[in-house]
Wavefront OBJ file of the C-alpha trace (Angstrom):
o trace
v 23.193 185.243 20.201
v 23.363 181.746 20.200
v 20.705 182.179 17.269
v 22.726 185.230 15.598
v 25.838 183.706 15.330
v 24.470 180.689 13.405
v 26.112 180.749 10.272
v 24.210 178.259 8.230
v 21.475 176.077 8.376
v 17.866 176.735 8.222
v 15.162 177.134 11.200
v 11.462 177.758 11.328
v 12.335 180.988 10.491
v 13.422 179.903 6.934
v 16.828 179.882 5.748
v 19.662 182.597 7.154
v 21.847 183.836 5.386
v 26.114 184.380 6.163
v 27.626 187.072 8.031
v 30.141 188.000 5.828
v 27.727 188.495 3.367
v 28.656 190.776 0.225
v 26.485 193.164 1.687
v 28.445 194.132 4.735
v 25.527 192.828 7.692
v 27.128 190.373 9.233
v 29.405 193.071 11.281
v 26.712 194.773 11.404
v 24.910 191.820 13.678
v 27.766 191.768 15.652
v 28.270 195.123 16.378
v 25.130 194.862 17.894
v 25.171 192.392 19.868
v 28.630 193.578 21.614
v 26.345 196.698 21.858
v 23.417 194.715 23.627
v 26.024 193.246 26.148
v 27.756 195.852 27.210
v 24.330 197.728 27.747
v 23.472 194.823 30.210
v 26.484 194.777 31.680
v 25.705 198.435 32.512
v 22.527 198.252 33.915
v 23.368 194.903 35.809
v 25.958 197.233 37.362
v 23.703 200.424 38.094
v 21.309 198.064 39.570
v 23.516 196.057 41.824
v 25.116 200.034 42.990
v 21.437 201.544 43.328
v 20.653 201.726 47.506
v 17.125 202.645 47.129
v 16.175 199.493 45.139
v 19.085 197.157 47.185
v 16.342 198.450 50.703
v 13.909 197.559 49.122
v 14.447 194.051 47.509
v 15.948 193.104 51.235
v 12.493 194.186 52.609
v 10.751 192.370 49.815
v 12.933 189.253 50.922
v 12.183 189.613 54.678
v 8.295 189.688 54.106
v 8.808 186.764 51.941
v 10.851 184.662 54.202
v 8.198 185.577 57.241
v 5.517 184.114 54.732
v 7.828 180.984 53.876
v 8.421 180.700 57.704
v 4.803 180.725 58.002
v 4.066 178.104 55.675
v 6.745 176.617 56.534
v 5.635 175.815 60.458
v 2.596 175.149 59.246
v 3.562 172.453 56.782
v 5.934 171.008 59.476
v 3.287 170.686 61.600
v 1.135 169.069 59.148
v 3.947 167.060 58.105
v 4.579 165.768 61.244
v 0.839 164.609 62.431
v 1.456 162.779 58.922
v 3.777 161.351 59.975
v 2.881 160.686 63.265
v -0.736 159.124 61.819
v 1.744 157.070 59.342
v 3.965 155.765 62.153
v 0.544 154.787 64.354
v -0.288 152.947 61.042
v 3.006 150.987 60.397
v 3.207 150.119 64.306
v -0.350 149.181 63.848
v 0.421 146.911 60.799
v 3.980 145.991 62.109
v 1.673 144.456 65.396
v -0.913 142.849 63.101
v 2.534 140.626 61.394
v 3.373 140.641 64.464
v 1.051 138.781 66.159
v -0.012 137.071 62.636
v 3.421 135.453 62.714
v 3.297 134.429 66.260
v 0.210 132.704 65.265
v 1.945 131.032 62.057
v 4.730 130.298 64.172
v 3.088 128.728 67.205
v 0.863 126.560 64.522
v 3.898 125.611 63.016
v 5.605 124.569 66.182
v 2.328 122.573 66.929
v 2.351 120.881 63.834
v 6.727 120.416 63.920
v 5.933 118.837 67.682
v 3.385 116.758 66.971
v 5.452 115.283 63.716
v 8.826 115.017 66.152
v 5.841 112.966 68.584
v 4.906 110.651 65.383
v 8.773 110.215 64.442
v 10.386 109.896 68.303
v 7.288 106.891 68.618
v 8.212 105.388 64.959
v 12.123 105.298 66.521
v 11.402 104.085 69.476
v 8.956 100.920 68.511
v 12.214 100.779 65.531
v 14.857 100.295 68.129
v 12.453 98.469 69.910
v 11.899 96.071 67.192
v 15.772 96.232 66.539
v 16.569 95.463 70.246
v 14.310 92.746 70.416
v 16.121 91.625 67.365
v 19.648 92.075 68.510
v 18.504 90.667 72.284
v 17.691 87.202 70.067
v 20.851 87.146 67.626
v 23.041 87.631 71.179
v 21.168 85.052 73.229
v 21.656 82.914 70.021
v 25.734 83.858 70.142
v 26.180 83.555 73.426
v 24.428 80.219 73.394
v 27.172 79.457 70.421
v 30.311 81.096 72.549
v 29.289 79.075 75.553
v 29.093 76.229 73.261
v 32.311 77.085 71.915
v 34.147 78.015 75.156
v 33.111 74.221 76.283
v 34.085 72.598 73.587
v 37.607 74.565 73.498
v 37.122 73.790 77.305
v 37.289 70.337 76.741
v 40.415 70.518 73.986
v 42.354 72.837 76.367
v 41.920 70.091 78.611
v 42.791 67.123 76.388
v 45.431 69.083 74.929
v 46.953 69.949 78.810
v 46.284 66.294 79.409
v 48.115 64.993 76.610
v 50.833 67.829 77.283
v 51.343 66.698 80.857
v 51.382 62.702 79.869
v 53.843 64.088 77.546
v 56.136 66.230 79.828
v 55.548 63.181 82.232
v 57.343 60.837 79.458
v 59.434 63.297 78.884
v 60.512 63.710 82.486
v 61.155 60.191 82.892
v 62.827 60.135 79.169
v 64.970 62.732 80.678
v 65.583 61.163 84.445
v 66.177 57.564 82.566
v 68.546 60.066 80.323
v 70.493 61.596 83.150
v 70.586 58.658 84.812
v 71.894 56.470 82.207
v 74.332 59.486 81.277
v 75.118 59.342 85.254
v 76.228 55.744 85.435
v 77.749 55.952 82.075
v 79.954 59.212 83.616
v 80.224 56.962 87.107
v 81.489 53.640 84.846
v 83.681 56.519 82.767
v 85.398 58.022 85.931
v 85.334 54.559 87.619
v 87.348 52.842 84.436
v 89.277 56.351 84.082
v 89.918 55.878 87.870
v 91.350 51.900 87.353
v 93.130 52.754 84.419
v 95.028 55.668 86.265
v 95.437 52.996 88.991
v 96.416 50.538 86.167
v 98.790 53.239 84.953
v 100.109 54.564 87.994
v 100.638 50.456 88.760
v 102.307 50.136 85.910
v 104.382 53.253 85.519
v 105.204 52.212 89.446
v 106.543 48.769 88.122
v 108.075 50.031 85.192
v 109.735 52.227 87.335
v 111.058 49.832 89.383
v 111.856 47.494 86.103
v 113.831 49.985 85.346
v 115.548 50.673 88.787
v 116.353 47.555 88.407
v 118.227 47.354 84.991
v 119.972 51.089 85.970
v 123.789 51.347 86.976
v 123.713 52.819 90.159
v 125.700 55.704 90.716
v 126.269 58.207 93.804
v 127.972 61.495 94.843
v 127.853 62.999 98.696
v 128.669 66.131 98.598
v 129.457 67.569 102.530
v 130.772 70.473 103.909
v 130.361 73.497 106.594
v 129.057 76.960 106.802
v 129.630 79.112 109.479
v 128.729 82.645 110.531
v 131.315 84.822 112.804
v 132.078 88.221 113.834
v 135.103 89.417 111.705
v 137.888 91.228 113.633
v 137.569 94.476 115.248
v 137.987 97.172 112.477
v 137.263 95.432 109.605
v 135.495 97.497 106.808
v 133.442 96.093 103.542
v 134.715 97.110 100.314
v 133.838 100.039 98.290
v 133.590 103.666 98.963
v 131.593 103.304 102.079
v 133.862 101.648 104.090
v 130.881 100.388 106.635
v 132.389 98.342 108.938
v 131.378 94.483 108.995
v 129.624 92.970 111.560
v 128.528 88.863 110.481
v 131.203 86.941 108.358
v 129.837 84.157 106.025
v 132.954 81.196 105.562
v 131.437 78.229 103.397
v 133.106 75.204 102.832
v 132.410 71.498 100.559
v 134.011 68.172 99.427
v 133.361 65.119 97.665
v 135.553 62.242 98.282
v 137.213 62.127 94.628
v 137.120 65.998 93.864
v 138.300 67.057 96.955
v 137.623 70.232 99.173
v 136.200 73.643 97.512
v 136.961 76.639 100.174
v 135.649 80.052 99.011
v 137.129 83.428 100.951
v 135.003 84.344 103.718
v 132.704 87.166 103.027
v 131.714 90.390 104.903
v 128.351 91.999 105.804
v 126.938 95.134 107.304
v 124.032 93.163 108.840
v 122.140 90.183 109.372
v 119.994 90.951 107.353
v 122.601 91.113 104.275
v 124.135 88.172 105.596
v 120.656 86.513 105.149
v 119.927 87.642 102.157
v 123.721 86.447 100.363
v 123.390 83.303 102.642
v 121.728 81.109 98.903
v 124.794 82.859 96.899
v 127.385 81.395 99.414
v 126.075 77.549 99.846
v 125.609 77.610 96.024
v 129.131 78.843 95.041
v 130.377 76.545 97.488
v 128.805 73.440 96.347
v 129.004 74.498 92.773
v 132.592 74.232 93.089
v 132.767 70.865 94.967
v 130.528 69.547 92.156
v 132.475 71.359 89.188
v 135.523 69.520 91.512
v 133.993 66.177 91.325
v 133.264 66.470 87.514
v 136.924 67.146 86.397
v 137.645 63.717 88.640
v 134.972 62.056 86.969
v 136.410 63.193 83.427
v 140.404 62.128 84.758
v 138.670 58.786 85.930
v 137.325 57.950 82.663
v 140.589 58.736 80.806
v 141.646 54.797 82.446
v 138.125 53.709 81.112
v 136.544 53.818 84.199
v 133.701 55.801 85.668
v 130.341 57.077 85.492
v 131.488 59.008 81.551
v 131.974 54.974 80.264
v 127.803 55.535 81.231
v 126.368 58.835 80.384
v 127.896 61.588 78.266
v 129.241 64.919 79.381
v 126.610 66.876 79.671
v 124.475 64.054 81.563
v 127.744 64.716 83.980
v 127.430 68.269 84.148
v 123.576 68.023 84.979
v 123.460 65.472 87.628
v 126.988 67.094 89.300
v 124.554 70.359 88.857
v 121.518 68.551 90.862
v 124.051 67.310 93.565
v 125.251 71.075 94.224
v 121.464 72.298 94.451
v 120.730 69.427 96.883
v 123.811 70.362 98.939
v 123.558 74.125 98.882
v 119.504 73.494 100.286
v 120.822 71.742 103.160
v 123.514 74.208 103.230
v 120.852 76.918 103.643
v 119.146 75.231 106.266
v 121.737 74.639 108.491
v 123.170 78.455 107.878
v 119.607 79.880 108.538
v 119.637 77.798 111.985
v 123.333 79.078 112.620
v 122.425 82.993 111.552
v 119.268 82.784 114.082
v 121.636 81.314 116.711
v 124.372 84.532 115.824
v 121.793 86.800 116.348
v 120.172 84.983 119.571
v 124.060 85.040 120.720
v 124.366 88.316 120.646
v 127.086 87.877 118.028
v 129.248 85.786 119.926
v 130.845 82.808 117.586
v 129.163 79.800 116.783
v 129.944 76.383 115.908
v 129.821 75.740 111.605
v 126.639 74.236 110.291
v 127.806 71.122 109.017
v 125.763 69.698 106.402
v 125.815 67.024 103.358
v 123.827 65.659 100.782
v 124.297 62.337 98.734
v 122.516 62.586 95.046
v 122.311 59.025 93.251
v 121.986 59.011 89.833
v 121.087 55.574 87.874
v 121.844 55.121 84.171
v 119.948 52.658 81.784
v 122.127 50.503 79.023
v 122.731 52.643 76.086
v 120.308 51.244 73.971
v 117.493 51.522 76.174
v 114.402 53.968 74.823
v 114.198 55.710 78.510
v 117.561 57.147 79.060
v 117.233 60.450 80.164
v 119.312 61.448 77.054
v 117.134 59.762 74.788
v 114.380 60.719 76.283
v 115.520 64.088 75.595
v 116.352 63.873 72.399
v 112.717 62.960 71.600
v 111.373 65.666 73.003
v 114.100 68.107 70.964
v 112.704 65.928 68.278
v 109.199 66.642 68.367
v 109.674 70.106 69.015
v 112.101 70.408 65.825
v 109.251 68.783 63.490
v 106.260 71.005 65.431
v 104.891 68.305 67.563
v 104.540 70.573 70.925
v 101.784 68.283 72.137
v 104.054 65.142 71.720
v 106.912 67.183 73.191
v 104.982 67.740 76.124
v 103.799 65.015 76.558
v 106.925 63.091 76.805
v 108.462 66.341 79.111
v 106.231 65.672 81.797
v 106.554 61.794 81.953
v 110.610 62.362 81.928
v 109.423 65.537 84.902
v 107.801 63.714 87.251
v 110.511 60.931 87.798
v 113.265 63.079 88.285
v 111.098 65.693 90.018
v 110.518 62.637 92.398
v 114.032 61.486 92.695
v 115.164 64.903 92.991
v 113.187 65.383 95.935
v 113.635 62.325 97.531
v 115.561 62.692 100.644
v 115.828 66.230 99.565
v 116.739 68.091 103.118
v 114.251 70.046 104.342
v 114.608 74.073 104.679
v 111.905 76.627 106.025
v 112.630 79.170 103.201
v 111.759 76.575 99.859
v 108.287 76.333 100.661
v 105.886 74.628 98.127
v 106.486 74.617 94.771
v 110.172 75.838 95.346
v 111.560 72.395 95.559
v 109.452 71.646 92.369
v 110.690 74.800 90.832
v 114.407 73.379 91.637
v 113.840 70.481 90.405
v 112.271 71.259 86.787
v 115.082 74.001 86.274
v 118.084 71.573 86.488
v 116.242 69.215 83.873
v 115.099 72.163 82.011
v 118.759 73.002 82.045
v 119.847 70.191 80.802
v 117.249 69.962 78.227
v 118.749 73.379 76.793
v 122.060 72.559 77.083
v 121.515 69.384 75.189
v 119.708 71.212 72.423
v 122.817 73.657 72.270
v 124.614 70.494 71.928
v 122.871 68.974 69.496
v 121.419 70.982 67.293
v 124.398 73.470 66.341
v 123.355 76.781 65.117
v 124.902 76.271 61.593
v 121.612 74.719 60.909
v 119.752 77.387 59.054
v 116.015 76.610 60.995
v 118.021 76.571 64.309
v 116.325 79.846 65.591
v 113.230 78.957 65.063
v 113.208 75.241 66.977
v 115.485 76.942 69.528
v 112.950 79.271 70.185
v 110.034 76.862 70.322
v 112.361 74.906 72.983
v 112.878 78.248 74.818
v 109.114 79.110 74.933
v 108.395 75.443 76.037
v 111.315 75.824 78.976
v 109.658 79.285 79.914
v 105.942 77.332 79.931
v 106.383 74.706 82.501
v 108.759 77.414 84.431
v 105.515 79.731 84.802
v 103.553 76.454 85.114
v 105.150 75.429 88.562
v 105.514 78.606 90.049
v 101.985 80.025 89.211
v 101.099 78.813 92.901
v 104.335 80.301 94.368
v 103.462 82.564 97.585
v 104.276 86.073 97.585
v 108.209 86.733 98.661
v 109.075 82.175 97.953
v 111.071 82.221 95.277
v 114.035 84.621 96.377
v 116.320 81.833 97.706
v 115.411 79.276 94.610
v 116.217 81.897 92.289
v 119.624 82.666 93.958
v 120.414 79.082 94.652
v 119.807 78.627 90.628
v 122.187 81.276 89.859
v 124.957 80.736 91.977
v 125.323 77.217 90.380
v 124.167 77.533 87.164
v 125.617 80.994 86.228
v 123.899 83.954 85.946
v 123.851 83.555 81.990
v 122.013 80.317 82.258
v 118.707 81.309 80.609
v 116.936 79.285 82.772
v 118.281 80.762 85.607
v 117.809 84.201 84.294
v 114.083 82.995 83.516
v 113.982 82.098 87.665
v 115.512 85.387 88.308
v 112.415 86.989 86.340
v 109.904 84.989 87.769
v 111.206 85.517 91.547
v 111.345 89.357 90.710
v 107.820 89.301 89.601
v 106.758 87.160 92.782
v 107.872 90.031 95.300
v 105.191 91.749 97.292
v 104.656 95.289 97.076
v 105.786 95.880 100.507
v 109.013 94.260 100.443
v 109.809 95.928 97.009
v 109.369 99.355 98.524
v 111.425 97.798 101.461
v 114.349 96.959 99.022
v 114.049 100.354 96.960
v 114.228 102.103 100.578
v 117.411 100.194 101.331
v 118.750 100.974 97.852
v 118.123 104.921 98.174
v 119.352 104.775 101.578
v 122.752 103.640 100.509
v 122.286 106.452 97.522
v 122.244 108.984 100.154
v 124.936 107.516 102.305
v 127.314 107.247 99.158
v 126.392 110.640 98.304
v 126.757 112.259 101.940
v 130.424 110.062 101.884
v 131.385 111.732 98.579
v 130.662 115.291 99.768
v 132.779 114.355 102.890
v 135.533 114.052 100.723
v 135.651 116.455 98.165
v 133.859 119.518 98.474
v 131.828 120.118 95.483
v 131.897 124.065 93.476
v 128.060 124.784 93.605
v 126.665 123.656 90.418
v 127.609 119.990 92.128
v 125.874 121.135 95.518
v 122.575 122.131 94.061
v 121.973 118.947 92.216
v 122.978 116.974 95.053
v 120.611 118.719 97.066
v 118.010 118.622 94.339
v 118.921 114.812 94.373
v 118.497 114.513 97.925
v 115.238 116.694 97.240
v 113.764 114.074 94.612
v 114.655 111.143 96.881
v 112.341 112.121 99.644
v 109.946 113.338 97.309
v 107.608 110.131 96.734
v 107.347 108.442 93.456
v 104.082 108.969 92.693
v 104.250 112.758 93.153
v 107.655 113.140 90.779
v 106.057 111.099 88.253
v 102.721 113.545 88.343
v 105.594 116.921 88.377
v 107.421 115.045 85.488
v 104.182 114.337 83.517
v 103.083 118.560 84.105
v 105.754 119.501 82.658
v 105.916 117.170 79.875
v 102.376 117.928 79.098
v 103.546 121.813 78.460
v 106.441 120.863 76.544
v 105.310 118.331 73.911
v 103.202 121.344 73.001
v 106.221 123.087 71.785
v 108.514 122.796 68.588
v 110.790 119.632 67.719
v 113.418 120.649 70.904
v 110.510 121.327 73.187
v 109.004 117.590 71.970
v 112.221 115.801 72.513
v 112.804 117.059 76.187
v 109.364 115.991 76.929
v 109.885 112.694 75.794
v 112.802 112.337 77.848
v 110.803 113.354 81.168
v 107.682 110.908 80.172
v 110.114 108.192 79.679
v 111.889 109.010 83.124
v 108.673 109.061 84.648
v 107.828 105.578 83.103
v 110.962 104.221 84.282
v 110.937 105.276 87.878
v 107.070 104.075 88.128
v 108.254 100.952 86.850
v 110.971 100.706 89.035
v 108.378 101.461 92.036
v 105.432 99.235 90.680
v 108.159 96.316 90.296
v 107.533 95.078 86.780
v 107.459 97.151 83.381
v 104.055 96.153 82.824
v 102.612 97.195 85.722
v 99.076 98.899 85.603
v 100.392 101.153 88.053
v 102.423 102.465 84.968
v 99.651 103.253 82.585
v 99.303 106.460 83.570
v 102.882 107.488 82.797
v 102.688 105.292 79.427
v 99.345 106.779 77.426
v 100.870 110.075 77.340
v 104.440 108.607 76.318
v 102.227 107.046 73.713
v 100.452 109.853 72.609
v 103.514 112.006 72.100
v 105.761 109.342 70.128
v 102.498 108.907 67.814
v 102.365 112.443 66.789
v 106.135 112.746 65.726
v 106.106 110.411 62.285
v 110.409 109.567 63.321
v 108.657 108.376 66.545
v 106.086 105.597 65.359
v 108.170 102.709 66.004
v 108.842 103.598 69.977
v 105.274 104.104 69.800
v 103.989 100.654 68.617
v 106.244 99.449 71.101
v 104.735 101.498 73.616
v 101.412 100.069 72.402
v 102.614 96.773 73.191
v 103.312 97.618 76.264
v 100.484 99.348 77.194
v 98.513 95.972 76.195
v 100.076 93.947 78.006
v 99.206 96.373 81.163
v 95.739 96.114 80.125
v 95.848 92.469 79.563
v 96.739 92.279 83.780
v 93.765 94.405 84.502
v 91.629 92.558 83.242
v 93.081 89.401 84.131
v 92.405 90.803 87.677
v 88.907 91.615 86.531
v 88.768 87.806 85.896
v 89.625 86.403 88.564
v 87.339 88.590 90.840
v 84.517 87.612 88.630
v 83.978 91.048 86.880
v 83.897 89.217 83.040
v 81.778 91.959 81.531
v 84.599 94.626 82.538
v 87.407 92.806 81.664
v 85.482 92.335 78.253
v 84.419 95.736 77.405
v 88.345 96.552 78.947
v 90.034 94.418 76.013
v 87.702 95.549 73.347
v 88.363 99.207 74.614
v 92.029 98.129 74.335
v 91.781 96.780 70.864
v 90.420 99.515 69.428
v 92.680 101.691 70.969
v 95.983 100.564 70.630
v 95.553 97.548 67.626
v 96.909 99.799 65.022
v 99.759 101.357 66.902
v 101.040 97.952 68.073
v 100.465 96.281 64.577
v 98.309 93.435 64.357
v 100.737 90.596 64.386
v 102.835 91.190 67.605
v 101.907 89.237 70.431
v 100.460 91.769 72.926
v 97.487 92.348 70.389
v 97.131 88.403 69.552
v 97.435 87.400 73.070
v 94.850 90.351 73.627
v 92.313 89.029 70.896
v 92.253 85.770 72.343
v 91.432 86.994 75.755
v 88.846 89.428 74.463
v 87.549 86.215 72.754
v 87.429 84.196 75.778
v 85.900 86.776 77.903
v 82.988 87.109 75.632
v 82.642 83.131 75.485
v 81.966 83.342 79.128
v 79.407 86.033 78.987
v 75.322 85.965 78.460
v 73.576 87.492 75.476
v 72.661 90.452 78.019
v 76.449 90.903 78.713
v 77.410 90.532 75.285
v 74.778 93.472 74.618
v 76.306 95.800 77.058
v 79.633 94.812 75.932
v 78.766 95.701 72.757
v 77.168 99.858 73.897
v 80.498 100.270 75.327
v 82.522 99.270 72.393
v 81.980 102.947 70.668
v 83.431 104.452 74.307
v 86.778 103.129 73.915
v 88.793 106.473 74.716
v 85.775 106.951 77.762
v 86.717 103.549 79.153
v 90.577 103.848 79.146
v 89.927 107.759 80.387
v 88.539 106.218 83.429
v 90.594 103.157 83.959
v 93.788 105.602 84.189
v 92.247 108.281 86.158
v 91.277 105.128 88.700
v 94.953 104.513 88.240
v 96.173 108.237 89.017
v 97.852 108.555 92.374
v 96.477 111.890 94.320
v 98.960 114.175 95.973
v 99.788 113.641 99.120
v 98.519 117.105 100.329
v 94.936 115.600 99.226
v 95.423 112.496 100.722
v 92.849 111.972 103.633
v 95.518 110.133 106.745
v 98.669 108.882 105.742
v 99.568 108.927 101.509
v 98.890 105.345 100.011
v 99.804 104.926 96.629
v 97.697 103.312 93.268
v 100.318 100.651 93.384
v 100.060 99.943 96.958
v 96.248 99.669 96.957
v 96.058 97.088 93.359
v 98.282 94.858 95.427
v 95.894 94.783 98.408
v 92.358 95.907 96.503
v 92.987 94.554 92.943
v 91.080 96.210 89.956
v 87.832 96.493 91.443
v 88.800 98.565 94.328
v 91.187 100.544 92.710
v 89.021 101.248 89.109
v 85.919 99.926 90.142
v 83.226 97.939 87.869
v 83.619 99.375 83.719
v 80.222 98.384 83.136
l 1 2 3 4 5 6 7 8 9 10 11 12 13 14 15 16 17 18 19 20 21 22 23 24 25 26 27 28 29 30 31 32 33 34 35 36 37 38 39 40 41 42 43 44 45 46 47 48 49 50 51 52 53 54 55 56 57 58 59 60 61 62 63 64 65 66 67 68 69 70 71 72 73 74 75 76 77 78 79 80 81 82 83 84 85 86 87 88 89 90 91 92 93 94 95 96 97 98 99 100 101 102 103 104 105 106 107 108 109 110 111 112 113 114 115 116 117 118 119 120 121 122 123 124 125 126 127 128 129 130 131 132 133 134 135 136 137 138 139 140 141 142 143 144 145 146 147 148 149 150 151 152 153 154 155 156 157 158 159 160 161 162 163 164 165 166 167 168 169 170 171 172 173 174 175 176 177 178 179 180 181 182 183 184 185 186 187 188 189 190 191 192 193 194 195 196 197 198 199 200 201 202 203 204 205 206 207 208 209 210 211 212 213 214 215 216 217 218 219 220 221 222 223 224 225 226 227 228 229 230 231 232 233 234 235 236 237 238 239 240 241 242 243 244 245 246 247 248 249 250 251 252 253 254 255 256 257 258 259 260 261 262 263 264 265 266 267 268 269 270 271 272 273 274 275 276 277 278 279 280 281 282 283 284 285 286 287 288 289 290 291 292 293 294 295 296 297 298 299 300 301 302 303 304 305 306 307 308 309 310 311 312 313 314 315 316 317 318 319 320 321 322 323 324 325 326 327 328 329 330 331 332 333 334 335 336 337 338 339 340 341 342 343 344 345 346 347 348 349 350 351 352 353 354 355 356 357 358 359 360 361 362 363 364 365 366 367 368 369 370 371 372 373 374 375 376 377 378 379 380 381 382 383 384 385 386 387 388 389 390 391 392 393 394 395 396 397 398 399 400 401 402 403 404 405 406 407 408 409 410 411 412 413 414 415 416 417 418 419 420 421 422 423 424 425 426 427 428 429 430 431 432 433 434 435 436 437 438 439 440 441 442 443 444 445 446 447 448 449 450 451 452 453 454 455 456 457 458 459 460 461 462 463 464 465 466 467 468 469 470 471 472 473 474 475 476 477 478 479 480 481 482 483 484 485 486 487 488 489 490 491 492 493 494 495 496 497 498 499 500 501 502 503 504 505 506 507 508 509 510 511 512 513 514 515 516 517 518 519 520 521 522 523 524 525 526 527 528 529 530 531 532 533 534 535 536 537 538 539 540 541 542 543 544 545 546 547 548 549 550 551 552 553 554 555 556 557 558 559 560 561 562 563 564 565 566 567 568 569 570 571 572 573 574 575 576 577 578 579 580 581 582 583 584 585 586 587 588 589 590 591 592 593 594 595 596 597 598 599 600 601 602 603 604 605 606 607 608 609 610 611 612 613 614 615 616 617 618 619 620 621 622 623 624 625 626 627 628 629 630 631 632 633 634 635 636 637 638 639 640 641 642 643 644 645 646 647 648 649 650 651 652 653 654 655 656 657 658 659 660 661 662 663 664 665 666 667 668 669 670 671 672 673 674 675 676 677 678 679 680 681 682 683 684 685 686 687 688 689 690 691 692 693 694 695 696 697 698 699 700 701 702 703 704 705 706 707 708 709 710 711 712 713 714 715 716 717 718 719 720 721 722 723 724 725 726 727 728 729 730 731 732 733 734 735 736 737 738 739 740 741
C-alpha cells in the first residue's frame, strides 16, 4: 500500500505515473486500496467470531504447548547438566588457580622472609657499627666532660676561695667601718653630751648672771576658801528651785591691793561644788591680782613701783601668773575642805587658808634677754616667715618661764603632769598674743596673716604640751585659765577645747546623763506649773521617749527616715537634710567631738545628700572635709596600733572619695595627703603593692569602715548594749573595724 501511495521516483520496476493523471487512474487506485482494507477488516472480524475456528486454534495451541513444555523440560535438564558440568569445571579451575596462587604466595613469602632476614642482619650489623662508633665518641665526650668538669671545679674552687677571701675582706672592712662609725657616733654623742652639758652649764651660768642683774619684785596672794552648809531652806536660782546642800565662799587679798571678797555660791551637790571649785578659786584670785595691778598703776604715778621697769602688758601677765598660782593653792585647800565636809556629814568645817608668793625678775631696759624683747623678736620672726627661729626663741623663753612658774608651786592632787606645765605655757602664750595685738594693730594690711601665724604657733605649743595628758586631767587647768584669763581669751578657749577632747567616754556619758536628768526635771517642773494642751503633752511625751531612747538608736531612726525622704522632691530632700543634720549633732554630742570616727555613719549620708543638690555643693564640701578629719583619726589609730597598711589603704580611699568634694586646697585634704605619703614611706614594696591593689576599691573600703562603725540596735545585741563610740575608746580601730587588708 505504501508502494501504491508513492507519487514519484523510480523503483526496480521503472518510473511510476502520478495518481491524479489525466486519465483518472489515481482515483481508481485509491478506491481499490480502500476496498482491500475494508475486506481485510471484515475477514479478520469473521475469523474472530468463528467458534469452530477458535476451538481449533485453541486445541492446536494446547498441542503446541505440550510439545513445547516437553521440549523445554528436556532443554532444562540438558541445560542443568551442562551448568553443573560447567560449574564443576569452573570450581576445578578456581581450585587450581588457588593452589597455584598459594604456591606463588608461599614462594613470595619465603623470598620476602629471606630478604627481610638479610636486611635485618644488615641493619643489625650497621647498628652495631653505629653503636660502637657512638660508644667510642661518648667515651671521648665523657672524658672531655670529666676533664672540663674537673677544670671548672678547680676554677669554681678558686673563685669561691677568692669570694670567701673578698667576703672576709669586706666583713673585716665592714666591721672596721662599723667600729669607726660606732666610735664616731660615740665620740659625736659624747661631744654632743659634753656640748649639752656645757650649754646647760652655760645656760645655768647665764641665768644666774641674769638673775643677779634682775630687779626683783614679788607679790603675795593669800586668802581662804570655806565649805559650809547653807541655811535651811536656801534654794538655788532657776526654775527648778533645788535646795542647796553646800556653799563655797572664797576670799583673796594682797598687801597693796586689799581684799577681794566674792559672794558665796550655793550648789545642789558636792559633785557640783567640786566641779565649780576651780572657777570659784580662780575668780577670787583674779580679782585680788587685778586689784594689785591697779594699785601698781596708781603707784607708778608717783614715779615708783614695778611699772618703772616693765610695761602694762607684762604687769598684767605677772598678775595673771600670780592669780593662777594662788588659785592652785586655793584649789588644793578647797579639795581637802570638801573631803572633810563630806566625811563630817555636812558639818561645818574650818576655812582652808592658802597663800602663794610669786616673784618677777626684770632685766634692764636695754638688755636683749628681757621678756618683752624676746617676745618682740618672736613676733618679728613670725611676721617675716621665719617660723623655726620663732619656735627656737619661744622654746628658750618657755624653759625659763616654766621653771620660774613651777618654782614653789603648791602641790595639788588635781593637777597631774603635764597640767602645771600647761598652765605656765598658757600664761606665756597669752602674754605673747596680748603683746602681738598691742604692738601690731589691725590697722596694718598684713595683720590678719601674721596674727593667724602667731595663733597657729600658740595652738601648736598648747597641743604639744597637752599631748601626753591622761584622760580627764585637763578640766581643772582649763577652768582655772578660763576664770583668770577670761572666757574670751584665745588661749583659754584653746585649752578648754583640748580639755573637752581629753574627756573620757565614761565621763562624757555621765555628764550627758546628768544633763538629761536635769532637762527631764525641768520639763516635769514646767508640766507641774502649767497644764499644757494636748499638743504640748504629745511633744513632752515624745521628748521623754526620745530621752529614754539610746542615742545610737535615735540616730539609726533618723537616718532611715531621711533615706526614704531623700528619694522625693525638693521639699522631702530639705526635710531629709534636717533629719540627717540632727542625727549628726546627736552623734557628735554623744561622741564628744565633731570629727569622732563614730560620727561617720551619719556624716556620709549627709554628704551624699548635699552632693546631689547643686545649691548645697558648698555645704557638701564642708561635710566632706569633716569626714576627712574623721578618717584621718581612724588612720592615726591604725598607725598607733602598728597597722600601717590599713592606714595607707584608708587614706588613699579617703582621697579618692572626698578630695574633689572637699577641694584640693582645703587643709583637710592637704593633711590627708601628707598623712598618706608618710604612711606609704613606712611600707615595704609588698605592702605598697597591697595598697595599690586596694586603691581602686575606695568605695568598698569606706563602706566596710562605716559598716564597722555603725551601731546595732539594742534588741539585736547580746548582753547589755555597748555603742561603737564606747568600744572605740577601749578597742580602737583594730577592735571595732578590723584590718582593711
